[in-house]
N, C-alpha and C positions, 0 to 999 in steps of 0.2 A: 471323784466323779467314783464310781465305784465297780463300772464297770470300763475301769483302764487298765489296760495291760503293762505295763511297760516302768518299774518304779523310781525312774530315773530319768526320767523325762516326765514332762508337763502335758495336760492339757492342751494351755494355751501355746506353749512353745513349739508347739505341732499346729497352730491351725492359721489361715491363712492368712498375710502380712496387711491384707488389702480389709476383709469382710469378715473376717473372726471365724471363718467354716472351719472343722476338722472333723477331717476326711479320713484318715489314714489308716490302712490296710493291719488286724490285727498283727496277721503271721509275721506281715513285715516289723512287725512292734516287738515281739517278742524275740526276733529275730535280731534289730537293734539294740534290744535289752542284754542279751548273752555278747553280743561283741562289745558293748558296756563293762561288762562284768568280767568279760575275757580282759580286756586293757587296764582295766584296774583306774581310770582315770577319768574326770567325767570329757562328756562330749558337745559343746557349744552348739547348736542347732541353730545352721543363718536361716535356712532353711526349710521349713517341713509340706507339707499340703501347700497348696498353692492355686486359688480359684483359675476361671478364665482369663479376668479381668485383669488379674496382676502378672499372672506366665507372662501377658504379652508387654505388660510393662517392664518386666524384671530381662527381656529379648528369651524367652522360654521356646524352646520349640513346640508345634501345634502337639507334637504327641507326646510331651514332658510326662514323666514316671510323678514328677510332684502332683500331676494332675490325674491320678491316680490315686492318691496314696500310699506309693511304696518307693520313694523314694526322699533324702534328707540331703543338704550340705552341713556338712559340718569344716567349725571351724577348725582350721591346723596350720597354722603360722607359723611353726618351723620346721626343720628336718626330723627332730627327733620325735616330736608329738605325731606328726605324720605316719613314719614308719611305727610306734605305737597302736596309733588307729590303725595303719593297715595292717597290722596283726593283726589284729584282733576283729577287721572282721573279716577277713580270711578263716579264721580259725571256727568263725559262726555261717560258713556256710556261703558267704554271699562272693558273686562272680561279678560282678558290673562294677566297675569302680571308674572314676575322674580326678585328677589328680590336679591341682590346679597352684601357686603360691602359695596360698593363703587358707588353702579350703579341700576335703576329700566329698567328690560327690558319689555317692552307695545309693544303687534302687537293685531291686529284684524282680521286675517287671518282668512275669510269665509273656509280654508279649514281642520282647526285644531278647534279639540274641545271647546268652551266656557267653561269657567266658571272654568278657572284653576289659581291655582294660585300655585309656587315652589321658592323653594331657590335654591341660587347655593351655 
C-alpha cells in the first residue's frame, strides 16, 4: 500500500481481527515506528485497530483507544523483552502504557490523560 507510514508493520497486522478494517492514526504509527527503530527488535502486534463489535468481544472499554486507531498491544512475554520495548516506547515519546505478563499496551490518545502507566 503506497500510503502506508510504518515500514516494520503491515496494514493487515494493524487491521481489526473481526472485520479487517484498518483505521490506524498515521501520527501514532510514525511514533510506533520510531519506537521499533529504537528497540532494534520486532514488535509482534496482538491487537491494533478494533471495530466496535470486536472491541466488545474482547472486553475492551467503550472508550478504548484501539477504537480510535491510536493504540496497540505488543507481545512481550518475558522480562527482557518488556524492558527493551518499554525503553524504546519512552524514547519515542509515548507516555501512556499498560504492562501485563505477556503484552504491553501503548496508546497516544489525545482524549486521555498523559503520563500514565498501569499494570494488568
